[in-house]
N, C-alpha and C positions, 0 to 999 in steps of 0.2 A: 269605509273605514279613512281618516286621514292619515296622509304620510306622515311616518317619523321626521321630526324636526332636524334629525342628524342629516338626514337626505338632502337637504337644501344647502348646509354647510358643505357638505362634501362637492355638491355639484358647483358651488361658487368657487371652490378652492382647486378642483380638479377639470374641471368641464364635464359635461353630460357623457361624453364618450368613455371617460375613465370610472363612471360610477354605474355599476350593474345590478338591477334588481329583478331581471327576467327570470320567472321561477325555474326555468330548464338549466338556466347559468348557475343560478344559486345551488340547484341539487348537484351539479357537476362539481362544484367546489367544497362539497359539504365533507368530503373525507380524503383521506389518501389510500393506499393499497393494503392498510391492515385490515385482519378480519379480527373476529372479536372485540371489535371496539366500536362503543357508541358513538354516534354523530348527529349534531342537530342541524336545523336549516336555519343559514345565516339570514340577517337583515338585510345586507348588502355586500357585494363584493367590489372592491376597488383596485385600480391599478396605476399607482402612483409612477412618475418617470424620474423623479430626481430626489435628494435627501430634503429640499424644503416643501416637497408635496408631502413626503412621509410625516414631516414635523407637523402640517396642517391638520393630516388625518388624525395623527396621534392625539393631538391637542383638542380637536372638534370630539372623538370619541370620548375623551375625558371629559369634557364638559358636560355629555350628554350620559356618562357612566355607562357607556356601552362596551364590553369587552372586546379586545383586538386579538385576532388568530391569524398570526402570519403564515404565508403560504409560499413555497416556490413552484417546484414542478409536481407536488404532490405523488412524488415515487416513494415515499417512506413506509416503512414496514412496522411502524410501533402507534400509528393513531396520533403522533404528534402535532399533525396538521389538521387534524377533524374540527370541525366547527361546532359550535355549541349554540342553541336556540337564540337568536335575536343578536348574534355576534356580527361584528363587522370584521369581514376575511380581507386582510391585506394581501394582496398577491403581488409579488416581487418580479413577475416575468417582463414587464415593461421595462424594468430597470437592467437592462440587457446591453450594455456598454462595457468593453474593455477601455479603460481609460489611460493605461499606460504600461508599455513593457519596456523595462531598462536591462539590455543585457550585460551593462558593466556593473551594477547592484545585484544583478540576477535577481530581481524582482519583477512581478506584476501588479497592477492594481485595476480590480474590477468592481463593477456594481454587482449586487446579488443574484440577479436574473441571468447572468453568464451561464451557459451551458457548460458544465466539465469539458466536454469532448473541443466544444468552440475554443475555449481558453487553452487545452493542449495543442489545437492545431494553430493557433496566432503564436505561442512561444516557439512552437516548434520551428519557426521560418527563422526563428534566431537562433539555432541551434540549442535551443535550452529545453526543459521538460518540466514540467509538473505532475510529481509521481502520483497522488493518490487517485484511484480508479475505481470508483464503486462499481457493481454491476451494472448499475442505470446511470453510467458515463456518458452516454449519448443522448440523455434526456434530463437528468438531473441536473441542478444549477448550483453553483458555488456557494450560493447564501445558505441553500438546504443542505449541503455537505459541510458547511461550516457549524450550523445550528445542531446538526446531530454530531458532529466528528465523527465523519465517515470514512468507512477504510476503503479495502479492495484487494486485489491479488498480490498486488508489489509490495502489500506493506509487511511482508515477513523480512523484507531485508530495507525497506525504504520507511516504513511507518506510516501513520494515520494522518488525517487531515490537521490535527493539532500541532503536528511538527513543521508546518509548513507556513502557517499563519502567522505574520509577523506584526500586523496591525489589523484594526477595525475602526471603521466610524458606525457609532450605535445612536439610534433615537431611544432616548429614555421615556419613561412614562410621563415625565413633566413635560414633555417635547423638547428639552433639552439635548442638544448633540454633544456625544463623549467620542473622542478620539483616542485610542488607546493604541499600546506598543509602538513600533519603530520601523524606521526604512533601513537601519543600517545593520550590518552584519553581525554585530555585538550590541549589546545595552542591557543594564539592570536596573534601570531607574523606576523606585516605586514597586508597589504591587504589581502582579502580573494579571492585569485586568483582560487581557487578549484571552489568556485561557480560562479566565473565569466566562467569558461569553461564548468561547467555543464548546459546542455541546450543551448549552442552555436552552434548545429547542423553543428560542421565541417567549420565554417566560420572563426574561429580565430584560429586554428591550429588541428592539427592530434593527437588524444590522443592514447597513445603507451600503457599506463599502468595504472591500478585502482588500489587504495588502498581502501577497503570498511570496514566499521565497522560491526560487528555481534553481533546478539543478543543471549541469550540461547532460546533453543527449546521452542516452547509454550506449554502450558497446552492444553490437548485434549480440542477441542471445542464442544459447543452444539448449535444446528442449530434450526432455525423455520421457516415457511414459513408463511405469511399472505395476504390473499386473499382480493381485495378491490373492489368496485363497480364503481369507479372512479378513475383515475390518480390523480386528486385533494386530494382526501381523503389519497391517499398514500404518496402524498407530505406532507399532514399537518401531518402524522404520523410520518414522518421524522423530522419534526421541532419538533414535541413535543418530540421525542426521544432525541434531542439534549437540548431542553431546560430543561429536566428532569436530565440533567448531565449523561445520559446513554452511555458506551461507547463501542457500540458492535465492534467486530473485522473484521465485514463484514457486509456492509448493502446495498444490490442489488434491483435494480428495474427493472421489465421486464414489457412490456406493452402487451395488449392483441395481438398486431402483432407479437411480437416476442413468445407469447405463443404458438399461433397458428403456427407459423413458427416450432419452436422447436418441437411440438408436431408432424407435419408432418414429419419432417426431422428423429426423433428418437420417436416414441411413449412411453411415460412415463405415462400417466394419469394425464397430467397438466390439471388445470381449464382453458379451452379454452375461456370460456364465459366470464370469469373475465375480468375486464378493466385494472387490475394491480396486480402484485404479487411484494410484498416484500420478499427478502430472506435475514435474519438475523442469525449471529453466534456470541457467546461469549466464550472468553476463559480466564476466570478470576477464574479459579481452583477451590476452594471448595465453591466460591460464584455464580459459573456459572449458577445453576439452580435458584436461587433467581434472578439473573440478567435476566435470560431468561424469567421468569415469569413476570417482570418489563415489558419487551418490549412487552411481549404478551397483558398484560394490556393496553398499551398505544396505542397499534394497533386496540384492540378491541374498546377503547373510540374513536380511529379517524374514525370508521364506517368498520372496516374490517368485511366482511361476514363469512369467516374463519379463525383460527389462530391454525395452526397444527407443533406441535414440532417434529422433528427426533426422534426414538425410540433408535438408535445406529448409531455407525461410520458409518456402510455401506449406510445407509438409507442417513447421513448427506452428503456422498461423492457423491451419487446419484444426490442429489439436486444442489449441488455445479457443478457438470457435467452438469446439465442442462442449468445452468448459462454459463458456458465455451462453449456450444454449439450455443451460441446465433448468433457468427459471421458466422460459415459453413451453419447453419440454414436460417439465411437470405439469404444469396448467394444462396442458393436453392431456395428461394421464390421469389427472383429477377429473376432467371431464369426461372422459372416456369409463373412468371406474362408477360413475353414477349417471349412464345414459339416461337423457330426457331430463334428468331433474338440475341438480345445481352443484355439482361438485367443485369444489375450490381447496384452496391451500392456507393453513395456518404455518406461517415462516417462522420458525424460533430462531434465535440468534444468542449462543450461549459460548463463553472462551473460558477453557480450563488450561492448567499449566499443560506444558507439551506432554511431560511426564505421564499425565493422568488421560491422555488423549484415547487410548486403546481402553482404559475402564469406560469413558464416556460413550464411545461407539457400542461396546458391549451392554452396557445400561440402557441406552436408547433402544438397542433391539429387543430388550427384555421389556421395556414400556411398551412398546407397539403392539407383543404379543399381548400382553396384560389387559392394555386397553381394548385391543381387537381394532386398532386403527393400522391402515399403512403408512408408514413413515420412511422418506427416503433422506439420506444424510449427505450433504456437499458442505464444501466450504475450504477456509483457509488453514488447512493442516498443518503449514509451518508456524503459525502463532497460536494454534489451538482454537482457532476462532470457527466453530461449525454451525451449519444452518438445517436443524432438522426440519423438512417439509412434512407437516402433518396433513393427511388426505381427508377431508369431509366432505359430508354432504351439507350444503347450507339449508335446505330444504326439509331437513329430519332434526327435530331438536335431539333425539337421542344421539344420531352422530355428532353435532355440536358439541354435546357434552362430554360424549368419550375423547374429543380431540381437544377440549379443555383440560380434561383430567391429565392427558397425555403432555400436554404442553406445561402443565405445573408440575408433574413428576420429573420434566427433563430439566426445567428449572431447579426444582429442589436438589437432583443429582449435581447438576453443576456448581451450586454452590457448596454440596456436600464434600466434593473434590478439590474444594479451595478456588473455584473459579468465579465468573461474573456473569450478573444475568444479562448482560449484552456487551459483546465486542464492537460492534459498528453500527448497530441500526436505532440506537436510542432506547430511550425509556418511554416516552409518551403517556398513553393511556395504559398500554398493554402492560408494561412491567412496572405498575407505580408500587405494587403490594410487593413485588419481589424487590425493588429497590430498597424500600424500608426493610425488607429482611435483611438485605447485603449489609447495608450501612447503619442499622440499628437507630435506636431513638435519638441518641446524640447526633447522630449525621442527619436526620431527619430535620431535627431543630435547626441547623447551623443551615441546612438548606433553606428552611423557612424563614429563617432570619435574615438571611441575604436576600431574598424574595421580596419581604416586606418592607427592607431599606430601599428598594431600588423601585418597587411597585406598590405602594403603600395601600391603595384602592382595589388591587388583586386583580387588572383588568386585562395583562397580558397573557394569554393563552391559559385561561383558568382551568384546572383540573389535570394539568399535565405535569409528569415527573414526580412531584410532591406536594 
């Protein structure tokens, strides 16, 4: 079979080393980490190094009518980076330079392939901080974080990615380069195109440069753990913390399934008989001890069996590490649940108003029982964003069907409680139908009109979002 003519154009523009057609490499770039999402086999994977090379790639793909699927580290959980058959996968991993750190303006400029943790380390040398910290912060890229509007554990106080993106450089489907936003502390000129592209999941353009706002490094935090006899009591504590006007820098929830999975994965003395655990932190400097005491008081009043404050930074770090182990621990739990088969996780992402958190947690427990699937719940309780982890046997169609039914019921519950179908993972393929239900037919038409205006041929990340 003759080689596709696009390949010659790509090799001319990028060189042979940046144009990948090995079948094993194509298979590796077919999908992100989401279950229940279809993925195709790409024609080619390219690794441009700068904006000019991205322009050349996009123009070549347009000439040949080949879809373009942008990818970062493929850590996403909604299928937004999944390839379609015959697509060009545009990997940004080689665009990994931090272009500038300006401690006076408190900004950094980075290419999209810079890893979140790498950027965090670079700005820390200047006494600054980039707050968004998704669970995949040690491997996910800034471009991917921007494309999905990623969140993280500190977002309860400091907000999600969009709060920190000041400006973007984006290659449009036409091959033109658009610059949005600003470098200044203030600026209201024109439509806010930067926010339009944040969270657009590669459907409107390819992000090639990101300008982010930075903050001074936070004060050292104080941490506590509260253990609850029911998940509803933990949800009540979260609502009361908000009502009291307290502002923890972290407020995370782990249910009993997660506590047992983490303890089995890495023993650390967790209370595995508890129904729920809240992990809270404050970074309010001289007020921190008083604020932590107020959090403890609210948790006790809500019915906590035990409230324990970390005695030093090392112990606080260990508690935070327990939270960060939730995903690998649940992966091990899923594998152990179906020994010798193909146990896996469908990781949901739903956000509800804080006052509805207890109802969400009770509802997920009911859904798990009705659908006969194990579901563990972990997440960012302080902003109502929870991640039910649905355990399935990928080799068993009946198990997958029960998992899909549980997923849909959780989505329906979240919307019924006044919530949203995604708090931070994005829409991708996984939640297209649920986005349509959430925003309604007028919202869908507006999304599609914006997309058609910027990409009339429909080549950018087809099938994603809407």
